C-alpha positions in Angstrom: 0.3 -0.1 0.0 1.0 3.3 -0.8 1.3 5.6 1.9 -2.0 7.6 0.7 -3.8 4.6 0.6 -2.5 3.7 4.4 -4.5 7.1 5.0 -7.6 6.7 3.0 -7.8 3.4 5.0 -7.2 4.9 8.5 -10.0 7.7 7.6 -12.6 4.6 7.0 -11.6 2.8 10.3 -11.7 6.6 12.2 -15.2 7.3 10.7 -16.6 3.4 12.3 -14.9 4.3 15.5 -16.5 7.9 15.5 -20.0 6.4 15.1 -19.8 4.3 18.0 -17.8 1.4 17.3 -14.7 -0.1 19.6 -11.5 0.5 18.1 -10.2 -3.1 17.5 -13.7 -3.8 15.8 -13.1 -2.0 12.6 -9.5 -2.6 12.6 -9.9 -6.3 12.6 -13.2 -5.7 9.8 -10.6 -3.7 7.7 -8.0 -6.2 7.7 -9.9 -9.4 7.1 -11.6 -7.7 4.3 -8.4 -6.4 2.7 -5.5 -9.7 2.7 -3.8 -7.7 0.5 -2.6 -5.4 3.2 1.1 -6.9 4.4 1.8 -7.0 8.1 3.8 -3.4 7.2 0.6 -1.9 5.9 -1.9 -3.4 9.1 1.0 -1.5 11.3 1.2 1.8 9.7 -2.4 2.1 9.4 -3.1 1.2 12.9 -0.7 3.2 14.1 -2.2 6.0 12.2 -5.8 5.5 14.0 -4.5 5.2 17.4 -2.2 8.4 16.9 -5.7 10.2 16.0 -7.3 9.0 18.5 -4.6 9.9 21.1 -5.0 13.7 19.6 -8.3 13.5 18.4 -9.3 16.9 20.0 -6.1 18.9 18.0 -6.2 17.0 15.1 -10.1 17.9 14.8 -9.4 21.6 15.1 -6.1 21.5 13.2 -8.2 19.1 10.2 -11.5 21.4 10.4 -13.4 18.3 11.4 -14.4 15.7 13.9 -14.3 13.2 11.2 -12.1 10.7 10.1 -11.4 12.6 7.3 -10.9 15.9 9.4 -8.6 13.9 11.5 -6.0 12.6 9.2 -5.9 16.3 7.7 -4.8 17.4 11.1 -2.4 14.5 11.5 -0.7 15.9 8.3 -0.8 19.6 9.4 0.4 18.5 13.1 3.8 17.2 11.1 4.3 20.2 9.3 3.2 18.0 5.6 1.1 19.6 3.2 -2.1 17.2 3.0 -2.7 18.3 -0.8 0.5 16.0 -1.1 -1.6 13.0 -0.1 -5.2 13.7 -0.5 -4.6 13.9 -4.0 -7.4 11.6 -5.3 -5.1 9.6 -7.3 -5.0 5.8 -7.1 -6.3 4.8 -3.7 -5.4 8.0 -2.1 -7.9 10.4 -0.3 -10.0 12.6 -2.6 -8.3 15.9 -3.2 -8.9 18.8 -0.7 -12.3 20.9 -1.3 -11.7 24.7 -1.1 -13.0 24.8 2.2 -10.6 22.4 3.5 -7.5 24.1 1.5 -8.5 27.6 3.4 -9.1 26.2 7.1 -6.7 27.4 9.3 -7.6 27.1 13.2 -7.7 29.6 15.7 -5.5 29.6 19.2 -6.8 26.3 20.8 -7.4 26.0 24.3 -5.7 23.9 26.9 -8.1 21.2 26.6 -7.8 21.1 22.7 -4.7 21.4 22.7 -3.8 18.8 25.3 -6.6 16.4 23.6 -8.7 16.3 26.8 -12.6 16.8 27.3 -13.5 20.0 28.8 -15.4 18.7 31.7 -12.0 16.8 32.8 -9.8 19.8 32.9 -10.4 21.1 36.2 -10.6 17.7 38.1 -7.4 16.7 36.4 -5.7 20.1 36.8 -6.3 19.8 40.2 -4.8 16.0 40.8 -2.2 16.9 38.8 -1.0 20.5 39.9 2.3 21.4 38.3 2.6 18.4 36.0 -1.0 19.0 34.8 1.1 20.0 31.1 3.5 17.8 30.9 1.8 14.6 32.0 -1.1 15.3 29.5 1.7 15.8 26.9 2.9 12.7 27.4 -0.2 10.9 27.1 -0.5 12.7 23.5 2.5 10.2 22.6 2.9 6.4 22.0 3.2 4.4 24.8 6.6 2.1 24.8 6.3 -1.6 25.0 8.0 -3.2 28.1 8.9 -6.5 29.0 8.6 -8.3 32.7 11.5 -10.6 33.1 10.4 -13.5 34.8 13.2 -13.2 38.3 11.8 -17.0 39.0 13.4 -18.3 36.1 16.3 -16.0 34.9 18.1 -12.7 34.5 17.8 -9.6 32.6 20.7 -9.6 31.1 19.8 -13.4 30.1 16.5 -12.5 29.0 17.8 -9.7 26.5 20.6 -12.0 25.2 17.3 -14.8 24.0 15.8 -11.7 22.7 18.6 -10.3 20.9 19.3 -14.1 19.2 15.7 -13.8 17.4 16.2 -9.7 16.6 14.5 -8.2 19.5 16.1 -5.3 20.7 15.3 -4.2 24.3 17.1 -1.9 26.7 17.3 -1.8 30.4 14.6 0.2 32.7 17.3 0.8 35.3 14.6 2.1 37.9 12.7 -0.7 37.5 14.4 -4.2 38.8 12.2 -6.2 36.5 11.8 -4.1 33.3 13.2 -4.0 30.1 11.8 -1.8 26.9 11.6 -3.0 23.7 13.4 -0.7 21.0 13.1 -3.0 18.0 10.7 -5.7 16.5 8.5 -5.5 19.3 5.4 -7.1 17.0 8.4 -10.4 17.4 8.0 -10.7 20.9 4.6 -12.9 21.4 6.5 -15.3 18.9 9.3 -15.9 20.4 11.4 -18.2 22.5 11.9 -16.3 25.5 8.1 -15.3 25.5 7.2 -18.8 25.2 9.4 -20.4 27.6 8.8 -17.9 30.4 11.6 -15.7 30.4 9.5 -12.7 29.8 5.6 -11.2 29.7 4.2 -8.5 28.5 3.7 -6.2 31.0 4.2 -2.2 31.6 6.8 -0.9 33.5 5.0 1.1 36.0 2.6 -1.9 36.4 5.7 -3.5 37.6 6.8 -1.0 40.1 3.3 -1.2 42.0 3.9 -5.0 42.3 7.6 -4.2 43.4 6.6 -1.7 45.9 4.5 -4.1 47.9 8.1 -5.6 48.8 8.9 -7.2 51.2 6.5 -10.1 51.8 6.3 -12.2 54.6 7.2 -15.8 54.0 4.9 -17.9 52.4 2.6 -15.4 52.1 -1.3 -15.7 51.0 -2.0 -13.3 48.7 -5.3 -12.4 47.0 -5.3 -10.3 43.5 -8.7 -9.5 44.0 -9.5 -7.5 40.6 -7.0 -10.0 38.8 -7.8 -9.6 35.3 -5.4 -11.0 32.5 -3.4 -12.4 36.4 -0.6 -10.0 35.1 0.2 -8.5 38.6 -0.7 -12.2 40.6 2.3 -13.4 37.9 4.7 -11.1 38.8 4.0 -11.4 42.5 4.4 -15.0 42.0 8.0 -14.4 40.8 8.7 -12.4 43.0 7.5 -14.5 46.4 7.7 -17.7 44.8 6.7 -19.4 48.2 3.5 -17.8 48.8 0.6 -19.3 47.9 -1.4 -16.8 45.5 -5.4 -16.8 44.8 -6.5 -14.8 41.6 -9.9 -13.2 41.6 -11.8 -10.9 39.2 -15.5 -10.0 39.0 -15.7 -10.9 36.0 -14.4 -14.7 35.6 -13.6 -14.5 31.7 -11.0 -12.6 32.3 -9.0 -14.8 33.8 -9.5 -17.8 31.3 -5.7 -17.4 29.6 -4.4 -16.9 33.3 -3.4 -21.2 33.4 -1.9 -21.2 30.2 0.1 -17.9 31.4 1.1 -19.2 34.9 1.9 -22.6 33.5 4.4 -21.1 31.0 6.0 -19.1 33.6 6.3 -21.9 36.2 4.1 -20.2 38.8 2.0 -21.6 40.6 -1.5 -19.3 41.2 -4.7 -20.6 42.2 -7.7 -19.2 40.9 -11.1 -18.5 43.0 -14.1 -19.4 40.8 -16.1 -16.8 43.0 -15.7 -14.4 45.6 -18.0 -16.8 48.2 -15.1 -19.2 48.3 -12.8 -16.4 49.4 -11.9 -17.0 52.8 -12.7 -13.8 55.5 -9.5 -12.4 57.4 -7.2 -15.1 55.6 -4.9 -13.2 53.2 -1.8 -11.0 54.2 -1.8 -9.2 51.2 -5.0 -7.9 49.2 -4.3 -6.2 46.1 -7.4 -4.6 44.5 -6.4 -2.9 41.3 -10.2 -1.5 41.1 -11.7 -0.6 38.0 -11.2 3.2 37.4 -11.2 5.7 34.1 -7.7 4.4 33.2 -6.8 7.7 33.0 -3.4 7.2 33.2 -3.1 4.6 30.5 -4.7 6.7 27.8 -1.6 6.3 25.6 -2.9 2.7 25.3 -6.7 3.0 25.2 -7.2 6.7 23.8 -11.1 5.4 23.2 -11.2 5.8 26.9 -11.1 9.8 27.2 -13.5 10.2 24.9 -16.2 7.8 25.9 -15.6 8.7 29.8 -18.7 10.9 31.2 -19.2 12.3 34.4 -22.0 9.9 35.2 -19.6 7.1 34.1 -17.1 8.1 36.5 -19.2 8.3 39.5 -20.3 5.0 38.7 -17.2 3.7 38.7 -16.2 5.2 41.9 -19.2 3.4 43.7 -17.9 0.5 42.3 -14.6 1.2 43.9 -16.2 1.9 47.7 -17.8 -1.3 47.0 -14.7 -2.9 46.4 -12.5 -1.5 49.3 -15.4 -2.5 51.5 -15.4 -6.5 50.5 -12.0 -6.5 50.1 -10.9 -5.5 53.4 -12.9 -8.1 55.2 -10.6 -10.4 53.8 -7.1 -9.0 55.2 -5.8 -10.9 57.8 -5.1 -9.4 61.2 -1.6 -7.4 60.5 -2.0 -8.2 56.8 -2.3 -5.2 54.3 -5.0 -4.2 51.9 -3.2 -2.5 48.8 -5.3 -0.6 46.4 -4.2 0.8 43.0 -5.6 2.4 40.0 -4.4 3.1 36.8 -6.1 6.5 37.2 -4.5 10.3 37.6 -8.1 11.5 38.8 -7.8 12.6 42.6 -11.5 11.3 43.1 -10.8 7.7 42.5 -7.4 7.9 44.0 -6.9 9.9 47.3 -10.2 10.6 48.5 -11.6 7.3 48.2 -8.7 6.4 50.8 -9.6 9.4 52.7 -12.8 8.4 52.5 -12.1 4.8 53.1 -10.0 5.3 56.6 -12.6 7.7 57.9 -15.4 5.6 57.8 -13.3 2.6 59.3 -11.0 4.1 61.9 -9.7 0.6 62.8 -7.9 1.0 59.5 -4.2 3.0 59.1 -2.8 4.2 56.2 0.8 3.3 55.5 1.8 5.0 52.2 0.2 6.3 48.7 2.1 7.1 45.8 0.9 8.3 42.6 2.9 7.1 39.3 2.7 9.7 36.9 2.8 8.8 33.1 6.8 8.7 31.9 8.4 7.4 28.8 9.0 4.0 31.1 5.4 3.4 32.3 1.8 4.1 32.4 0.1 6.2 35.1 -0.7 4.3 38.5 -2.0 5.3 41.6 -0.9 2.9 45.0 -2.2 2.9 48.4 -1.3 0.7 51.1 -3.2 0.2 54.2 -3.5 -1.9 57.4 -6.0 -2.8 60.0 -5.2 -1.6 63.8 -7.8 -3.7 65.5 -11.1 -5.1 65.2 -12.5 -6.9 61.7 -13.6 -4.1 58.9 
């Protein structure tokens, strides 16, 4: 495919997404109906689409319309390219520019437009991020790096890097995260690599790994519950960190755990899967980790559609779910055990405010530590709070 043909394909996919379809659906449909497109074409079209979704407001302002065509026009103008060279109508290229499109000159952008966030979220993000507001949101406009977690129960960083290099997968050390590597070339080869098949590495964001590492030290033979396990990435990271621990994974949507047995086998990890919350023993776990459903604002680089579908009503609903999970999970913590509350959110209402409310309503619990991990080149945004129960059960 030529570069103009790739942009034409991205325009059609973006129109489907803007019409309400989840991003992956039109991407998969396009790939299946355009078998002539090679892997490089599919990757390039996907990059166009996700870049446009991350910068949806600013590209729409630059392109003159919040349509697939407008976003791709805005993308070219943002990069300093003349859209007329792409929008030529020749072959599979997009149709030539209209008079209005060629003449469009945007006025000054508001902060929310320039930083690609909805207007209603700007005050909350400013309050939550304070002096980091602009730099964090600029970070979220760019593509996230691909990170690997080295399975330290099986290998070392250096050994894993060497095995990956044999298959042309280039990596670099993430010095501040003891288990993390950043993939710098041929990331799409990872899932088919020998290092991945043998459980030497797994795909996991570096900051997500750091959240787990910061839960150390763990007591010998710790009983650990990953209460909102999702795909089980943090449960597997905990298993590598504490090989003598008994780790249980649970999720309110059990179908999310379908692949965990296969992943655990590959990693050489023992992870027990709880079929339902009713089977979880009260006051039985030394550590209960709750990576709760949230706005996902710390990971908008990976899932940019989330910031455009989030509404005040949905955020309020999520905050209610977080309260329910905190209350349920707290009853599962053993005496002198720890409760770890984690989000991939940057919003104070989902983070500090939730913990302050919980401690106020449950004075038998004491806050040990909190940490906001803002998005960087080496990780998404996360929030972690650790609590312990000082007396009674609650």
